[in-house]
N, C-alpha and C positions, 0 to 999 in steps of 0.2 A: 716280660711286658713289651708290647710293640711300641715303636717310636710314636710320639704324638702325631707327627705329620702323616704317618701311614694310616692311623685310625681316621683322621680327618679326610685323608684321600679316599679311603674306602667309602666313607659316607657321601662324599661329593660324587664319586663314580656311580653309586647307586641312585643318587638324585638325577644324574644325567641319563642313566638307563631308564628311569621312570618316564622320561620324555618320549622314549621310543615305545615303551609299553609298560604299564603299571605293574604287570606281573613280574617283570625283571626286578623292580624295586622290592616287591613282596618276597621274591626269592632271596634277595639280599637280607631282608629282615629275618626270614625263617632260619637262614644259616647263622646269622649273627646271634639269634636267640640261643642257638645250640652251643656256640663257642665263646660268647662274649664275656662270661664271668672271668675269663683269663686276661681280658684286655680292657684297660681303662687308662685315662690320661691324667697327667698331673694338673691340668687346668681345672678339672672338676672331678674329684675322686668319687663322688656319688653317682656319676654318669658312666654308663658302660657302652661298649661298642654298638649294641643295638639301639641305644638311645640316640646316638649321633646319626646312625643309618635311618632310623625312623623319622627324625626331624627333617633330614634331607629329602626323603621320599615323600613325606607328608606335604612339604612345601611345594614340591614339583606337582604332586597330585592336586593340591588346592589351586595352583595357578592354572593347571589344565582345566579344572572345573570352571574357573572364572572365565577363561578364554572361550570355552565351548558353551558357556551360559547354561550349564547343567546344575541341577540341585546339588548343594554341597553334601547333604546327608541323604543317602538312599533310603527308600521306604523299607522298613523291616518290622516284624511283629514285636521287636524288643526296644524300639526307639523311645517310647514313653517310659518304660522301666529304666532304661539307661539314663534318660533325663532326670528321673526321680532320684536315682543313686548319685548322680553328679550334683544334684541340688542339695541332697542331705549332707554330702561331703563338704560342700561350700559353706552351708549354714553352720556345720559343726566347727569349721575353721574360724569363721567370723565370731561366733559366740564364744568359742574357746579363747580367742584373743581378748574379747571384751571382758570375759570373766577372769582372765588370768590363769586358766587351767592349761593352756597350750604354751609351752615355754618359748616358742619363737615363731614369728610369722613365716620365716623362711622354710621351716620344717613343714608347717601346715600346707603352704602353697606348693611345696615340692611334691608332697604326697598327693595333693589334689590334681596337679598337672600330670603326674604319673597315671592317675586314673583316667584323665582325659586322653592321654596317649593310648591307653588300652581301648578306649571307646573309638578313637579314630582308626586304630588297627582293625578292630572289628568291622567298622563301616567300610573301610577301604577294601578289605578282602571280600565282603559281601557284594560290594558294588562292582568289583572286577569280574565276578563270575558271570559270563555271558553264554557259555557253551560247555559241552562235555570236555572239550580240550582244555578249557581253562581250569575245570575242576581237577583234571588229571595233573596238569602242570603244577598247580598250587599244592596238591596232595603230595606229589613227589618232592617238592621243595621242602615241605614240612618234615617229611621222613628223612631227607638227606641231612637236614640240620640235626635231627635226633641221632642219626647214624654217626655223624662227626662227633657229637657229644659222647656217644658210647665208646667211640674209638679212643677219645682222650682218656676215658676211664680205664679201658683195657691197657693203655700204655703205662699207666701208673702202677706202682707196686701195690697189688691189691690184697696181699696178706703179709703184713709186717710182723713176722714171727720173731720173738726174742729167743734167747738161748735157754731160758728157764721157764719151766712149768707150762709151756705151750701158750703163753699169753702174748698178745700182740704188743710190739714195741712202741706203737704210736697210738694215734686216735683210732677209735672203733671204725671210723669211716675209711675204708681202704680205697675208695674210688673218688674221694673228694676232689672236685675241680676247684683249684684255688681261685678265689675271687675277692671282691671287696669285703670289708669288715661286715659281719652279719650273715654272710653266706654260710648255710649249714648243710650237713650231709643229706638230710631228708629233703631239702629243697631240690638238690640235684636228682635224687631218686624219684621224687614226685613228678618232676618234669618228664623223666623217662617213662614213668607209669602211664601217663596219658597217651604218649606216643606209642607205647607198646600195645595198649588196648586198641588203638586205631589200626595199627599194623596187623594185629591178631584178627580183629573183626573183618578187615579187608581180605586177608588171606583165606579165612573160612568162607567168606561170601563168594570169592572168585574161584575157589577150588571146584573142579580140577584144572582150570586153565593155567597155562604157564605163567601168566601175569601174577599169580598168587605167591610166587616164590620171593619176590622182592619184599612185600610187606611182611611175609613170614620170617625172612631173614632179619628185618628190623626188630620184630618182636623177640626173636631168639637172642640177638646180640645185646638187647637191653636188659634181659632177665638177670644175667650174672652181675652186672654193676648194681642193679636194684637190690639184689640179695646181699651183696657184700658192702652195701652202704650201711648195713646194720640199722636201717631206719624201720622201726616197727610200724609206724603209721603208713609208710609207703608200701611195705610188704602187705599189710592188711588191705590197703586200697587196691593193690594189684589183685589180690584174691577176690575181693568183693567185685571188682570189675570183670574178672574172668567168669565168676559164677553168674553175674548179670548177663553176660553174653550167651553163655551156654544155657542158662535157665529160661531166658526170654526168647532168644533168636536162633540159637544153634544147638538144639538139644541132642542132635546126633553126635556131637563132639563131647557130650557130658561124660560118657564112660571113659574116654581117653583122659579127660581132665581129672577124673577121680583116681584113675590109675597113677597119673603123674603125682597127685597129692600124696600117694602112698610111697611111691618109689623115690621121688626126688629127695624128701627129707633124709632118707637113709644114706644118701650119697653126699650129704653136706658135711663140712668140717664141724667138729664138736663145738668150736667157738660160736659158729653161726647158730647151731641148734640151741645153745644156751641163750643166745640173744632172742631167738624166736619164742622161747618159753616165756619171755616177758610179755607176750601178747595175751594178757589176762585182765579180767575185771579188777582184781585186787590191785595190780600195779597201776591200772588206769586211775583208780580212786586215789592212790597215793600221789602219783606224778601229775595228773591232769585235772582231776575233779576240783582240786583246790583253786585252779585258775578261774573256773566259773564262779566259785564262791567269792573269790577276791574281786573279780570284775563287778559283781553285783554290789558288794559292800563299798567299793571305792567309787562307784559311778552314781548310784541312786541318790546318795545324800548331796552330791555336787550338782549334777544336771542330768536327770534321767532321760529327758527328751532328746537332746542332741549330744550328750556325752562330753568328754573333756576336750575333744577336738581331733580332727584327722591328723595323724602323725604323732599323737601323744604316745610316748614311750615306744616308738618304733611300731612294728607290726606283729611282734611275737612275745610280748610281755607275759601274756596269760596262756601261752602254749596251745591255743586253738583259735580258729578264725571267728567263731561265733562270739566268744567272750571278748576277744580283741575288738570286734566290730561294735559290740555293746559299749565297751569302755571308751572307744574313740568317737563314736557317732550316736550313741544312745539308742533308745528304743526306736526312734524314727529311722535311723540309719540301718539298724538291724532288720527292720521291716522291709526297707528298700532293697537290702542285700538278698534276703530270702525271696522276695518277690521276683527279683531278677533271675535268680537260680530256677525258680519255678517256671518262669517264662521261657528259659532256655530249654528245660525238659519238655514243656508243652510244645514248643516249636519243633523240637527234634521228633517228638512223637507224631505230630501232624505231618511232618515231612515223610516219615516212614510209612504212613498210611497212604501217601500219594505216589511214592516212588517204587517202581518194580525192578529197575536195573540193579544187578548185583554189585556193581562198582559203587554207585551212589549209596545204595543201602549199606554196604560195608563201612563206608566213611561215617554215615550218620549213626549206625549201630555202635561203632567204636567210640564216637563222641558221646553218645547217650550213656554207654557204660563208663566212660571216663568221667562224665559229670557226676554220676552216682558215686563213683569211687572218690572223687574229690570232696563230695558232700560228706561221705563217711570219714575220710581222712581228716577232714576239718574238725572232727570231734577232738582230735589230739594233735593237730598240726595246722599249718596256715597255707595250704596250696593255692588258694584263691586270693591271698593277700601278698604272698611272697612274689618276687619279681618274675623269675623265669617260668615257674609253673603257670602263673596267671597270664603271661604273654602267650605261651603255647595254647592255653585254654581258649583265649579269645581269638587267636589265629584260626584254630580249628572250628570254633563256634561260628566265626565269620564265614568259613567255607560251607558249613551246614546251612547257614542262613542264605548264602548265595544259591545253594541247591533249592531251598524253599522258594526263592524268588524265581528260579528257572521254571519250577513246576506251576507256581500260582499264576504267573503273568503270561504274556502272549506266547512264549516259546513252549508252553506246556505240551501241546499235542505234537509239535514238530520234534521236541526233545525226546519224548517218549518213543516215537516211532524210530528216531535215529538210534537211540540206545538199544531198543529191542532188536533192530536189524543188525547192529554191530555185534551184540552179544551172541546172537544166533549164528552169525558168520564165524566168529571166533570158536564157538563150541563145536560147530560142524568141522572146522579145520582141525581142531584138536582130536576129535573122534576119528577122523580119517587117518591121521598120523598114527594113532594108537592101534 
């Protein structure tokens, strides 16, 4: 664990760097998201490194906005949906306290302010995207954070074999990044899944340019930690995301993916093969379906409209994000949550219809596949409610929204011409070297 003064110092430095340029602060946030579960302070054990960095960066950004007399919240197609989700969360907390179903006002407001933190992260990233250079800077920042997180996983003992029967001597998760209480193996793996899909989509979109190697390396380095996390929901999400990419956007890579699906399983250790055999409907019914039933039985008689209150029983009592949302925020909160996810997919699809540059398309395609993967993983996990996966999701979604703003607003024609010219130059230079 890092000394408290060092964690606070990192946050203050990121705040000062934000005065120079907001993208420096966002880089600090992206890296902190990747490594922060290892680092927390004694002052507030529920707060992690990225929380302190985010607060410092947000304050500097808000002061800049006030100084320059700019609108606090940039226009995006998700603003009303975000406002609706924040509203339903606040109402669930207030009614949960009034009805006595929420055990503590501190828990409720902590979870709501964490949601507000995600909203500001989304808005700040979207607001900072003003050019292609900004997109590349923030994309590389996000990937560097994921690479550092993967490196931490590779450094740990990833197969803890015992001396008898070939069984592991410890927890199934060989790559677990130690963090605050409640951090689970599949939370780490789900964080890597989204970043792996962005890296894979960007690599395929940029191929055969040399710039495709860095995102390809990101995707490759995350695969092994994901597999050996033994998280079935994360592995299923990765497969769904890959098939979404190849089936919708990159069909030429589908034969290679199918070959990998046949070859890779034969190379895996028997322990991992046995774990993957658990990806079945029967096991889902036994281990996960009960969560849906319990959420309905425990919520409808109490308060079906707004639930028991945001923060009720943490975020993973029912083992999936939809049942947990219903129990915590009721039908109204579940509608707001699903509407926001639909809005994200719709915005990403609209952006893909308007953008032709392979770099921008690769980022949006990866985020589209990642969103689909998180929606599917949410049937037996909580990627959009758990801290680190949701942070990386809204970081990358903010970047997609920034691209949407680039295309829709005044820079559209200039940006398109700039991107087409740059890509043509890079491709011509690559072909001449080949």
